[in-house]
C-alpha positions as CSV (number, residue, x, y, z in Angstrom):
1,M,0.0,0.0,0.0
2,L,1.3,3.4,-1.0
3,R,0.8,6.3,1.4
4,T,1.4,9.8,0.4
5,S,0.7,13.0,2.3
6,Y,-0.2,16.6,1.5
7,S,-0.5,19.5,4.0
8,G,-2.1,17.8,7.0
9,T,-3.5,15.0,4.9
10,I,-2.7,11.3,4.7
11,V,-3.8,9.6,1.5
12,P,-3.7,5.8,1.9
13,L,-4.3,4.1,-1.5
14,D,-4.4,0.7,-2.9
15,S,-5.9,-1.0,-6.0
16,I,-9.2,-2.7,-5.5
17,S,-9.0,-4.0,-9.1
18,G,-9.7,-7.7,-9.4
19,Q,-8.6,-10.2,-12.0
20,W,-10.4,-8.3,-14.8
21,A,-8.0,-5.3,-14.5
22,S,-6.3,-4.4,-17.7
23,F,-2.9,-4.3,-15.9
24,A,-1.1,-6.9,-14.0
25,V,-2.3,-7.4,-10.4
26,S,-0.4,-9.7,-8.1
27,P,-2.1,-13.1,-7.7
28,T,-1.8,-12.6,-3.9
29,H,-3.5,-9.1,-4.0
30,A,-6.7,-9.1,-2.0
31,P,-8.7,-6.0,-2.7
32,M,-10.9,-6.4,0.4
33,M,-7.9,-6.6,2.6
34,A,-6.7,-3.2,1.2
35,L,-10.1,-1.7,2.1
36,Y,-10.0,-3.5,5.5
37,E,-6.6,-2.0,6.3
38,I,-7.6,1.5,5.2
39,M,-11.0,1.5,7.0
40,M,-9.8,-0.1,10.2
41,S,-6.7,2.1,10.5
42,S,-8.9,5.2,9.9
43,G,-11.3,4.2,12.7
44,A,-8.4,3.4,15.1
45,L,-6.7,6.7,14.2
46,C,-9.9,8.6,14.9
47,L,-10.1,7.2,18.4
48,L,-6.4,7.5,19.1
49,Q,-6.3,11.1,18.0
50,L,-9.3,11.9,20.2
51,A,-7.6,10.3,23.1
52,Q,-4.6,12.6,22.5
53,G,-6.9,15.6,22.3
54,K,-6.3,16.1,18.5
55,P,-9.6,15.2,16.7
56,I,-9.4,14.4,13.0
57,R,-11.9,13.9,10.3
58,G,-11.6,12.1,7.0
59,G,-13.3,10.8,3.9
60,I,-13.1,7.3,2.3
61,D,-14.5,6.4,-1.1
62,V,-13.5,4.4,-4.1
63,G,-12.9,5.7,-7.6
64,T,-10.5,5.8,-10.5
65,G,-7.1,7.2,-10.0
66,I,-3.6,7.2,-11.2
67,E,-0.4,7.4,-9.2
68,A,2.5,9.3,-10.6
69,D,5.7,10.3,-8.9
70,G,4.2,9.5,-5.4
71,H,1.0,11.5,-5.9
72,L,-2.5,10.3,-6.6
73,F,-4.7,12.0,-9.2
74,G,-8.3,11.3,-10.2
75,A,-11.8,10.8,-8.9
76,A,-10.7,8.8,-5.9
77,V,-8.9,11.8,-4.4
78,V,-11.6,14.3,-5.3
79,K,-14.4,12.2,-3.8
80,A,-12.4,11.6,-0.6
81,Y,-11.5,15.3,-0.3
82,R,-15.1,16.4,-0.7
83,L,-16.3,13.9,1.9
84,E,-13.6,15.1,4.4
85,S,-14.1,18.8,3.7
86,K,-17.9,19.1,3.1
87,T,-19.5,16.0,4.7
88,A,-17.5,15.0,7.7
89,Q,-17.9,18.3,9.5
90,Y,-16.7,16.9,12.8
91,A,-14.3,14.2,14.1
92,R,-15.6,11.4,12.0
93,V,-14.7,9.6,8.8
94,A,-17.4,10.1,6.1
95,V,-17.9,7.2,3.7
96,G,-18.9,7.7,0.1
97,D,-21.9,6.2,-1.6
98,T,-19.7,4.4,-4.1
99,L,-17.8,2.6,-1.4
100,V,-21.1,1.5,0.3
101,E,-22.4,0.2,-3.0
102,Y,-19.1,-1.6,-3.6
103,L,-19.3,-3.3,-0.2
104,D,-23.0,-4.2,-0.8
105,V,-22.2,-5.9,-4.1
106,A,-19.0,-7.6,-2.8
107,S,-21.0,-8.9,0.2
108,Q,-23.4,-10.7,-2.2
109,S,-20.9,-11.8,-4.8
110,S,-20.9,-15.3,-6.2
111,G,-18.0,-17.7,-6.1
112,S,-17.4,-20.7,-3.8
113,D,-13.6,-20.9,-3.8
114,I,-11.8,-19.9,-0.6
115,R,-10.7,-16.5,-2.0
116,A,-14.3,-15.5,-3.0
117,E,-15.6,-16.6,0.4
118,F,-12.8,-14.7,2.2
119,E,-13.5,-11.5,0.2
120,R,-17.3,-11.8,0.8
121,S,-16.7,-12.2,4.5
122,I,-14.4,-9.2,4.8
123,A,-16.9,-7.1,2.7
124,R,-19.7,-8.0,5.1
125,Q,-17.5,-7.0,8.1
126,L,-16.6,-3.7,6.5
127,R,-20.2,-3.0,5.5
128,A,-21.2,-3.6,9.1
129,I,-18.9,-0.8,10.3
130,V,-20.5,1.8,8.0
131,A,-23.6,3.4,9.4
132,K,-25.9,6.4,8.7
133,D,-25.3,9.3,11.0
134,D,-28.0,11.7,12.2
135,D,-27.5,13.9,9.2
136,G,-28.1,11.0,6.8
137,S,-24.4,10.8,5.7
138,W,-22.6,7.5,5.7
139,M,-19.8,7.3,8.3
140,L,-17.3,4.9,9.6
141,D,-18.9,3.7,12.9
142,Y,-15.6,3.1,14.7
143,L,-17.3,2.9,18.1
144,G,-20.2,0.7,17.0
145,P,-20.9,-2.9,17.8
146,A,-19.4,-4.3,14.6
147,S,-16.1,-2.4,15.3
148,K,-16.1,-3.7,18.8
149,E,-16.6,-7.2,17.6
150,I,-13.7,-6.9,15.2
151,F,-11.5,-5.7,18.1
152,G,-12.4,-8.8,20.1
153,G,-15.7,-7.6,21.7
154,T,-14.4,-4.4,23.2
155,L,-12.5,-1.2,22.4
156,P,-9.3,-0.2,24.2
157,T,-10.8,1.2,27.4
158,D,-7.9,3.5,28.2
159,M,-8.2,5.2,24.8
160,V,-12.0,5.5,25.1
161,K,-11.7,7.0,28.6
162,M,-9.1,9.5,27.4
163,A,-11.3,10.5,24.4
164,E,-14.3,10.9,26.6
165,E,-12.3,13.2,29.0
166,F,-11.2,15.3,26.0
167,I,-14.8,15.6,24.8
168,E,-16.1,16.5,28.2
169,V,-13.4,19.2,28.8
170,S,-14.0,20.5,25.3
171,R,-17.8,20.5,25.8
172,N,-17.4,22.6,29.0
173,R,-15.1,25.0,27.1
174,W,-17.4,25.3,24.0
175,R,-21.0,25.8,25.3
176,Q,-22.3,26.6,21.8
177,E,-25.2,24.2,20.8
178,D,-24.3,24.5,17.2
179,S,-20.7,23.4,17.8
180,K,-19.4,20.4,15.8
181,L,-18.2,19.1,19.1
182,F,-21.8,18.4,20.2
183,D,-22.2,16.1,17.1
184,L,-19.1,14.2,18.3
185,A,-20.3,14.1,21.9
186,R,-23.7,12.8,20.7
187,Y,-22.0,10.0,18.8
188,F,-19.9,9.1,21.8
189,D,-22.9,9.2,24.1
190,R,-24.8,6.8,21.8
191,R,-22.0,4.3,21.4
192,V,-20.0,4.2,24.6
């Protein structure tokens, strides 16, 4: 997986192309594992950064792109940027409709060989950690039950406690009802 960064931005990228790609893809390449790594690390990073008092937001989607000289260009970057800058609005990872559709299709894909079953299982797990937020946007539900299950039934309690403390201190500092912090606090209150 290639990672590149811009000012304050991390752009993890990987090919989700399958066998039908017009270019050579390694026979060991598992597209769902690429998505799994990106989505799970994004959720873990959200919680870790909150625990450190430095909330982040992000956007994840799939789309076409080309990598040149360590930089990614194309629809994939534009869609992720729009999700982060326009949709996320608070410390969450917004998920694009195309990614949700991709996971829905992959969850129901045919094939009975071990690779197809594996990819289908991972797609179902990933789809389960994507939820609709109060504003109707798709988001990475990094504190939800499916995420907890992936992490062995519970989230790291020390990180959750530190994140809650940061949110509480911040909530007392910013008493504005329209603050984005209240959206984050509402999410935490529902999930923790």
